[in-house]
BATOR-892564 format. One record per residue (C-alpha): residue number from 1; residue in one letter; y, z, x. Coordinates in nm, 3 decimals, always signed. Each point is the difference from the previous one (the first is absolute). Example, Ala and Ser with C-alpha at 12.3 -4.5 7.8 and 13.67 -1.06 7.14 Angstrom:
BEGIN
1 / A / -0.450 / +0.780 / +1.230
2 / S / +0.344 / -0.066 / +0.137
//
This chain:
BEGIN
1 / M / +0.004 / +0.011 / +0.000
2 / R / +0.332 / -0.121 / +0.137
3 / C / +0.243 / +0.305 / +0.048
4 / P / +0.347 / -0.052 / -0.149
5 / F / +0.276 / -0.075 / +0.266
6 / Q / +0.324 / +0.227 / -0.017
7 / T / +0.307 / -0.172 / -0.053
8 / D / +0.376 / +0.117 / -0.069
9 / R / -0.094 / +0.020 / -0.380
10 / G / -0.324 / +0.181 / +0.037
11 / P / -0.333 / -0.089 / +0.021
12 / I / -0.085 / -0.350 / -0.152
13 / P / -0.276 / +0.040 / -0.282
14 / Q / -0.313 / -0.219 / +0.122
15 / G / +0.068 / -0.259 / -0.278
16 / E / +0.350 / -0.074 / +0.118
17 / Q / -0.073 / -0.064 / +0.349
18 / K / +0.122 / -0.359 / +0.122
19 / T / -0.150 / -0.226 / +0.255
20 / V / +0.141 / -0.215 / +0.256
21 / L / -0.174 / -0.268 / +0.210
22 / L / +0.163 / -0.031 / +0.360
23 / T / -0.071 / -0.242 / +0.252
24 / G / +0.092 / +0.053 / +0.376
25 / A / -0.036 / +0.393 / -0.047
26 / S / -0.133 / +0.099 / +0.348
27 / R / +0.363 / +0.031 / +0.181
28 / G / +0.367 / -0.034 / -0.026
29 / I / +0.148 / -0.056 / -0.346
30 / G / -0.337 / -0.033 / -0.186
31 / H / -0.106 / +0.330 / +0.154
32 / A / +0.309 / +0.158 / -0.091
33 / T / -0.011 / -0.126 / -0.361
34 / G / -0.377 / +0.096 / -0.050
35 / K / +0.102 / +0.366 / +0.096
36 / L / +0.317 / -0.018 / -0.248
37 / F / -0.212 / -0.120 / -0.282
38 / S / -0.274 / +0.235 / +0.069
39 / Q / +0.249 / +0.307 / +0.023
40 / A / +0.153 / -0.128 / -0.339
41 / G / -0.358 / +0.018 / -0.157
42 / W / -0.089 / -0.349 / +0.001
43 / R / -0.369 / -0.134 / +0.079
44 / V / +0.057 / -0.196 / +0.303
45 / I / -0.259 / -0.312 / +0.051
46 / S / +0.039 / -0.147 / +0.328
47 / C / -0.061 / -0.316 / +0.158
48 / A / -0.005 / -0.091 / +0.389
49 / R / -0.177 / -0.152 / +0.287
50 / Q / -0.091 / +0.343 / +0.164
51 / A / -0.222 / +0.246 / -0.136
52 / F / +0.148 / +0.314 / -0.176
53 / D / +0.099 / +0.275 / +0.220
54 / G / +0.002 / +0.323 / -0.196
55 / G / +0.200 / +0.174 / +0.297
56 / L / +0.295 / -0.247 / -0.020
57 / C / -0.016 / -0.062 / -0.378
58 / P / -0.039 / +0.332 / -0.177
59 / W / +0.038 / -0.119 / -0.350
60 / K / -0.253 / +0.127 / -0.249
61 / S / -0.345 / -0.170 / -0.037
62 / G / +0.134 / -0.270 / +0.293
63 / A / -0.336 / -0.082 / +0.128
64 / D / -0.161 / -0.082 / -0.344
65 / D / +0.314 / -0.209 / -0.109
66 / H / +0.046 / -0.198 / +0.322
67 / I / -0.113 / -0.366 / +0.003
68 / Q / -0.034 / -0.136 / +0.356
69 / V / +0.080 / -0.373 / -0.007
70 / D / +0.197 / -0.280 / +0.199
71 / L / +0.247 / -0.116 / -0.266
72 / S / +0.091 / -0.303 / +0.231
73 / N / -0.329 / -0.142 / -0.074
74 / H / +0.043 / -0.134 / -0.370
75 / R / -0.392 / -0.048 / -0.033
76 / M / -0.030 / +0.377 / +0.011
77 / L / +0.240 / +0.059 / -0.288
78 / P / -0.217 / -0.062 / -0.302
79 / G / -0.247 / +0.272 / +0.146
80 / A / +0.290 / +0.236 / +0.071
81 / I / +0.127 / -0.041 / -0.342
82 / A / -0.337 / +0.079 / -0.141
83 / E / -0.031 / +0.321 / +0.199
84 / I / +0.332 / +0.097 / -0.105
85 / K / -0.101 / -0.058 / -0.374
86 / K / -0.289 / +0.199 / +0.064
87 / R / +0.195 / +0.292 / +0.146
88 / L / +0.225 / +0.010 / -0.305
89 / A / -0.295 / +0.000 / -0.229
90 / G / +0.198 / -0.151 / -0.302
91 / A / +0.330 / +0.210 / +0.072
92 / P / +0.329 / -0.137 / +0.014
93 / L / +0.177 / -0.094 / +0.308
94 / H / +0.361 / +0.131 / -0.015
95 / A / +0.124 / -0.154 / +0.336
96 / L / -0.084 / -0.264 / +0.270
97 / I / +0.162 / +0.035 / +0.332
98 / N / -0.028 / -0.311 / +0.202
99 / N / +0.088 / +0.139 / +0.350
100 / A / -0.251 / -0.155 / +0.219
101 / G / +0.161 / -0.251 / +0.244
102 / I / -0.031 / -0.146 / +0.354
103 / S / +0.260 / -0.115 / +0.232
104 / P / -0.169 / -0.151 / +0.309
105 / K / +0.169 / -0.012 / +0.337
106 / T / -0.048 / -0.200 / +0.313
107 / S / -0.213 / +0.163 / +0.255
108 / S / +0.303 / +0.120 / +0.190
109 / G / +0.146 / +0.141 / -0.320
110 / T / +0.256 / -0.233 / -0.096
111 / R / +0.049 / -0.179 / -0.331
112 / L / -0.224 / -0.299 / -0.098
113 / T / +0.241 / -0.284 / -0.109
114 / S / -0.072 / -0.286 / -0.224
115 / L / -0.076 / -0.201 / +0.328
116 / S / -0.247 / +0.221 / +0.150
117 / T / -0.188 / +0.132 / -0.297
118 / S / -0.359 / -0.148 / -0.038
119 / V / -0.161 / -0.124 / -0.327
120 / D / -0.242 / +0.313 / -0.026
121 / T / +0.293 / +0.237 / +0.057
122 / W / +0.194 / -0.152 / -0.285
123 / M / -0.298 / +0.017 / -0.236
124 / S / -0.080 / +0.347 / +0.093
125 / V / +0.351 / +0.132 / -0.072
126 / F / +0.040 / -0.180 / -0.311
127 / H / -0.349 / +0.091 / -0.122
128 / L / +0.085 / +0.390 / +0.045
129 / N / +0.385 / +0.006 / -0.067
130 / L / -0.010 / -0.240 / -0.293
131 / V / -0.344 / -0.116 / -0.145
132 / A / -0.138 / +0.361 / -0.011
133 / P / +0.299 / +0.130 / -0.237
134 / I / -0.067 / -0.271 / -0.218
135 / L / -0.381 / +0.017 / -0.039
136 / L / +0.028 / +0.377 / -0.029
137 / A / +0.220 / -0.003 / -0.273
138 / Q / -0.176 / -0.299 / -0.185
139 / G / -0.343 / +0.192 / +0.055
140 / L / +0.136 / +0.356 / -0.126
141 / F / +0.225 / -0.163 / -0.289
142 / R / -0.184 / +0.159 / -0.280
143 / E / +0.001 / +0.347 / +0.164
144 / L / +0.359 / +0.006 / +0.063
145 / K / +0.084 / -0.170 / -0.335
146 / T / -0.185 / +0.315 / -0.162
147 / A / +0.210 / +0.231 / +0.191
148 / S / +0.340 / -0.185 / -0.054
149 / G / -0.032 / +0.029 / +0.377
150 / S / +0.240 / -0.118 / +0.284
151 / V / -0.053 / -0.205 / +0.300
152 / V / +0.195 / +0.032 / +0.337
153 / N / -0.007 / -0.287 / +0.253
154 / V / +0.123 / +0.128 / +0.358
155 / T / +0.219 / -0.286 / +0.130
156 / S / +0.226 / +0.036 / +0.327
157 / I / +0.362 / -0.050 / +0.102
158 / A / -0.173 / -0.275 / +0.217
159 / G / -0.031 / -0.204 / -0.322
160 / S / +0.375 / -0.076 / -0.036
161 / R / +0.125 / -0.047 / +0.363
162 / V / -0.146 / -0.092 / +0.350
163 / H / -0.118 / +0.320 / +0.147
164 / P / -0.017 / +0.050 / +0.378
165 / F / -0.351 / +0.167 / -0.005
166 / A / -0.154 / -0.142 / -0.306
167 / G / -0.185 / -0.340 / +0.039
168 / S / +0.053 / -0.311 / -0.230
169 / A / -0.355 / +0.036 / -0.203
170 / Y / +0.090 / +0.378 / -0.086
171 / A / +0.357 / -0.074 / -0.095
172 / T / -0.097 / -0.301 / -0.227
173 / S / -0.270 / +0.181 / -0.161
174 / K / +0.204 / +0.302 / -0.083
175 / A / +0.273 / -0.258 / -0.126
176 / A / -0.270 / -0.135 / -0.216
177 / L / -0.095 / +0.334 / -0.122
178 / A / +0.349 / +0.066 / -0.102
179 / C / -0.018 / -0.319 / -0.218
180 / L / -0.343 / +0.095 / -0.137
181 / T / +0.133 / +0.317 / -0.107
182 / R / +0.255 / -0.171 / -0.226
183 / E / -0.269 / -0.223 / -0.137
184 / M / -0.240 / +0.269 / -0.048
185 / A / +0.268 / +0.205 / -0.177
186 / H / +0.049 / -0.296 / -0.250
187 / D / -0.363 / -0.040 / -0.062
188 / Y / -0.112 / +0.338 / -0.034
189 / A / +0.297 / +0.158 / -0.206
190 / P / -0.148 / -0.113 / -0.342
191 / H / -0.304 / +0.217 / +0.082
192 / G / +0.207 / +0.310 / +0.076
193 / I / -0.050 / -0.028 / +0.375
194 / R / +0.312 / +0.048 / +0.234
195 / V / +0.005 / -0.177 / +0.340
196 / N / +0.233 / +0.086 / +0.272
197 / A / +0.059 / -0.024 / +0.354
198 / I / +0.126 / +0.240 / +0.305
199 / A / +0.136 / -0.183 / +0.318
200 / P / -0.015 / +0.252 / +0.282
201 / G / +0.216 / -0.050 / +0.319
202 / E / -0.052 / +0.181 / +0.290
203 / I / -0.256 / +0.278 / -0.047
204 / K / -0.150 / +0.212 / +0.236
205 / T / -0.378 / -0.098 / -0.013
206 / D / -0.269 / -0.160 / +0.229
207 / I / +0.133 / -0.371 / -0.092
208 / L / +0.361 / +0.100 / +0.152
209 / S / +0.047 / -0.198 / +0.337
210 / P / +0.073 / +0.268 / +0.297
211 / D / +0.356 / -0.108 / +0.062
212 / T / +0.119 / -0.041 / -0.363
213 / E / +0.149 / +0.304 / -0.018
214 / A / +0.226 / -0.075 / +0.318
215 / R / +0.083 / -0.364 / -0.123
216 / L / +0.057 / +0.051 / -0.374
217 / V / +0.100 / +0.355 / -0.069
218 / P / +0.388 / -0.072 / +0.085
219 / N / -0.013 / -0.259 / -0.279
220 / I / -0.129 / +0.234 / -0.267
221 / P / +0.275 / +0.165 / -0.169
222 / L / -0.192 / +0.330 / -0.037
223 / R / -0.055 / -0.018 / +0.396
224 / R / -0.400 / +0.054 / -0.023
225 / V / -0.297 / -0.127 / -0.093
226 / G / -0.169 / +0.108 / -0.332
227 / T / -0.306 / +0.229 / -0.051
228 / P / -0.323 / -0.109 / -0.199
229 / E / +0.051 / +0.309 / -0.231
230 / E / +0.329 / -0.140 / -0.090
231 / V / -0.143 / -0.330 / -0.098
232 / A / -0.286 / +0.177 / -0.190
233 / R / +0.237 / +0.171 / -0.223
234 / V / +0.171 / -0.335 / -0.127
235 / V / -0.358 / -0.135 / -0.076
236 / F / -0.077 / +0.308 / -0.180
237 / F / +0.312 / -0.041 / -0.219
238 / L / -0.062 / -0.351 / -0.051
239 / C / -0.381 / +0.103 / -0.143
240 / S / +0.136 / +0.288 / -0.212
241 / D / +0.157 / +0.012 / -0.353
242 / A / +0.330 / +0.048 / +0.152
243 / A / -0.008 / -0.362 / +0.092
244 / S / -0.137 / -0.128 / -0.352
245 / Y / +0.274 / -0.256 / -0.050
246 / V / -0.014 / -0.141 / +0.368
247 / T / -0.185 / -0.309 / +0.051
248 / G / +0.023 / -0.319 / +0.210
249 / T / +0.226 / +0.179 / +0.268
250 / E / -0.024 / -0.002 / +0.380
251 / V / +0.141 / +0.365 / +0.128
252 / P / +0.132 / -0.019 / +0.382
253 / I / -0.092 / +0.307 / +0.193
254 / N / +0.203 / -0.051 / +0.317
255 / G / +0.278 / +0.230 / +0.071
256 / G / +0.253 / -0.245 / -0.115
257 / Q / -0.134 / -0.258 / +0.257
258 / H / +0.050 / -0.262 / -0.267
259 / L / +0.365 / +0.054 / -0.037
//
């Protein structure tokens, strides 16, 4: 029997517990998001290439609710969706957070340009950053509709400008994901499902290049990089009832870097 989680409004009765599916949950923004949702009483079903690590991911029943899958291989998606449905066992899905993404670099750590990116890299980046969100939302449509749920796609500041570290494949996949968010918001709205995106700027995660802070912080109005926890709080808002009339938007989280 699952124990109720403690929240600001007291324990959540068993029948009221909400469920979120979170991709790329093992580190950075995804890890912070999983912790926040778990602390708020949500059941967290996670997807990642890595196996579940109970020491790093302390949310309740995490090992039982983790699906190890490489989402960059679209052929694995049908099996992953079937496994997610099995874990849900007919229960509604209140939120889908498409956070998993890759930003490959050269062997020396510099950005891959449109001249230097191989076909295989283009394909793997787009399969993970764009195709996986499409297929997951399609495959779990019924569960999202039952919950009048919410989808949050994680885009990037690199999707709207040439970035000194993010490569061409990553940037264009995130621009496409921002466009997809608008299309999905239009298509899913008649079914009671909201679809939004967040566009993080420079966030202190493993994907951040070593010299990012030295080069970019002087151009950020808040004069610092963000934290995964700050991003997670915006994601949580978009999935909450407080954002019940918000759909089709992309929220920049970049300390004013877009100004």
